[in-house]
N, C-alpha and C positions, 0 to 999 in steps of 0.2 A: 138625261139628268140636267138640271139647271145648275145647282150649287155643288161644287166639288171641293173637299177640304184639301188645302195645300200646305198648311203650316199651323203651328201652335206657339204662342208667345207666353213665356212665364213672366208673371207680374209679381210685385211685392205681396207678401202675406198681409191679411187684414189685421190692423191694429185693434179693431173693435168691431162690433156689429155694424152692418150697413152695406157691405159689398160695394158694387159698382153702380153708377147711374149713367147719364148720357155721355156720349163721346162724339168727336168730330175729327175729320181728316183735313189736313192742309196738303192737297195734292201737289202743289208746286214745290213744296219743301219736303215732301215725302215724310210727313210727320202725322202721327195719330195722337190725339189728346183725349185722355180718359178721366172722367170724374170718378176718382176712387174715394167714395164717400166715407168708407170705413177708416181711411187714413187721413182724412182732411187734406187731401192732396190731389193734384192732377198728374197722372202717370204719362210719360212721353215715350213713344215708340217710333223707331225708324222703320217706315213702311218698305223701304228698299231691301232691308236685310231681315225684317221681322224680329227686331231686337229691342228689348227694353233699354232706354237710355238714362232715365232718371225721373225724379218726381219734383214737382213744384209744391212746396209745403205751405202750411198755415192758411189754408182755405177751408174754414170750418164747415163741415157737412156739405161740401161742394156737390151740386146736384146736376147742373147743366153745363155743357160746353158748346160753343158755336164758334166757327172759324170764318173770317172774311179774308179770302185771298186777294180781293181787290184792294183792301186797305192793309193787308198783311198784319192782321190782329187776331188774337185769341181772346174770347170772352168766357167768363165763368159766372155762374150763380151760386151763392154760398148761403144755404138756408140757415145754418147755425149762427150766422152773424148778421143776417139781413143786409147783405151787401152783394154787389157785383164787382168783378175785377176784370181788367184787360191788360194785355201786354203784347209786344211784338215777339214772334217766335225767336227763340235763342237769346232773348233779352229780358229775362224774367226780373232782372234788377230794375227795369223800368215799369214794373207793375203798378197800376193805378187801382185804388179801391174806393168804392162809392156806396154810401148808404142808400137803400131803396125801400120798398115796402116790406111787409111781413112774410118771411120765409120765401124768398125768390126761388123760382124753379125754371120755368120755360123761358127761352130766349129766342129772339129773332132780330135781324140786323138789316138796316137800310144803308148800304154803302154810299149811295149817292148823296144822302143828307148827313151821313155819318151819325146816325141815330140808332139807339138800341131800344128794343121793347123788352120789358121784363114782366113775366106773368108770375104774380105772387100768390102762393097757395093759401096764405093766411094761417091763422091759429084757431082751431075749433073752440077754444075757450074765449075767443074774441069774435063774436058774430059780426059778420060784415067786414072782416079784415081782408077779404079777397080784393085784389086790385091789380091794375096794370100800371107800371112805372114807365115813363118815357124819358130816355136819357140822351142828352146832347153830349156826345163823346168828346168832341173838341173842347167844349166848355167845362167838361167834367162836372155836369150838373143835371139834376132831375128837373125837367121842364114841365112835367105834368104827372099827376097821380089820379088815375081814372078808376072809380069804383067799378067792380065787376059784379055781374048778377049772380055769381056763384063761384065755387072753388075752381080756380084755373088749372090748366094742365099745359100741354105743349103749344108752341106757336110757330108760325112760319111767315116769311115776308114774300109778297108777290110784287116783283119789280114792274111787270107790265101794268098791273092795276094800281100800283103805288099804294098798297094796302097791306095791313097785317091781319092774320087770322089767328084767333086764340080759342082753344077748346075750353068749354065749361062743363064740369061734371054734372051738375044739377042746378036748374033744369037743363037737360042735355041740349046743347047748342054750340054754335061757333059764333063768336062776336067778331065783327069786322071793324077795324080802325083805320081811317085814312092816314097815310103817312104825312100829309100836309096839315092835318088838323089833330094835333096830339091831345087835345083836352077832352075828347068825347068819343063814344062809340057811334059809328056811322050806321050800322044795321046789325041784325042778328039773323042767323040761319038755324032753324030748329033741326035737331037730329032725331030720327025716329027709333033710336036705340039707346039703352041706358049707358051712361058713363063714357062720353067721348074722351079718348086718352091720347094715343099717338096720332100725329098729323103730318102729312107731306103734300106737296103740290107738284103736278106735272105741268110745267109752264107752256109746253107745246100744245097739249090737248085742253088746257085750262081745267083740269080735273083735280079736285081735292080728294085725298085718300085719308079717311078717318077710321081708326081702329078703336072699337068701343068695348067697354067692360061687359056689355051684354053679349059678348062672344060673336061679334059680327064686324066685318069690314065693309064700309059703305063708301061709294064714290058720289061726288056732287059736282055740279057745274059751278065753277068758282064765280062766274059772272052773276048767275041768277040764284044760286043756292039750291037749285032743283036736284032732287035725289035721282041718281042715274042707275046705279046697280047696288046690289047687296050680296055678300057671300058670308056663309057661316064659318066661324073659327072653332078650333079644337080646344079653346081655353080662353082665359082673360088675357088680352094683349097689352103690350106697352108700346115699344118703339115701332114705327113703320117707315120704310124708305121705298121710293119709287125709282126705278131705273128705266127711263124712257127709251133709250136707244135699243134695248133688248125687249122691251115690253113686259117687264117683270115688276112685281111688288113683293117686298120682304116684310114679314110681320114676326116680331119676337113675342113668344108666349112663355112666361116664366114657369108655369106649372101646366104640364109636366116637364117643360124645358125643351122647346122645339122652335125652329124657324119654319113658318109656312110660306111657300112661294106661290104666287098667283100670276097668271097671265092677265094683262090689263084689258084686252079687247078680244072677246068678252072677258069679264072678271071670272076667272076659273082657277081653282087650286091645281097645281101641277106637281108639287113636291112637298114633303114634310121631312125636315132634317132634324134628328135628335141633337140636342146640345147638352143640357144638364139642368137639374132643378135650380130654379132661381135665376136662370139666364134670361132676363127680361129686357135686355137692352143691346143695341147694335150700333156700329158705325159703318159708314159706306164711303168707298173711294170710287167716284164715278169715272175717273180717268183710267183706272185699271180694272174696273168691274169687280172689285174686291169687297167682301163683306166681312166684318169683324164681329164675332159674338163674344160677349164678356161673360165669363164663367166664374161666379163667386165661389162655388164649391172647390174649385181647383186654383183660384186666384190666377187665371190665365185668360188669354184671348185666342179663340180658334179662328183661323183665317180661311175663307172660302173664296173661290173664283167662280163667276157665272160663266158656264160653258158657252152661252150664246153670245158672249161679248166678242168684239172684233179682235 
């Protein structure tokens, strides 16, 4: 077995429809930050004790969370107010809020330049409102607003290539933006499956893992964009995380509610873990090889450990 359940964390009940969205772990501080969209808040969990600590309120329709341990910052995307926010852990009183594009969602961060990329999903009633905002965190300013070729989804930063990768739903592709040239898209990578959704990068093998609505997980060479492998999924996926030291990839599928675990070389499914209907998002702690599945039906997080971890 790869994943074994070790705990479950009770979280606040939902105040309205919406459930949970993206989450991120600050391993150095043993903190898990969860976008509790239904409550317009970020829930904070102590990873050492698996205990809910409290919530950061007034983040309307919060959708994404990204952590920078290098800069000791937590970033959120707040779809309901067209803003991003950031704060140092345990210092929410120093929260900074900044207006960006229309309905921000995906986030990726370049700690060296202290710049944030924001993937804005746009508004269906406003054609062409998809965009990518580039934020200078130190200056608290948007330095570029780049039109996207379609509705955006998740994004990741590649430190070695000094580039951001952003999933585009339609036409299915990944757009690549150079960290040093914030004003434009450098190149595009076509994806041969409908609806690129979740995205992660293995910096050692230079492989991108893209989970697509067309019920497939594909791997690509980050340098060339060449398709390497494809594996079928048991449903429409959302979040994907790669765990390079143990050679596993985790894919969250909200319906019927499972985590599918794949070996990375070759790409092969090794486990399917039932979670619960609507459990479409995950958080991953690489330092402890722990995976957190967010369960909207029970307003809880189930904690798993990968048995292959050291």
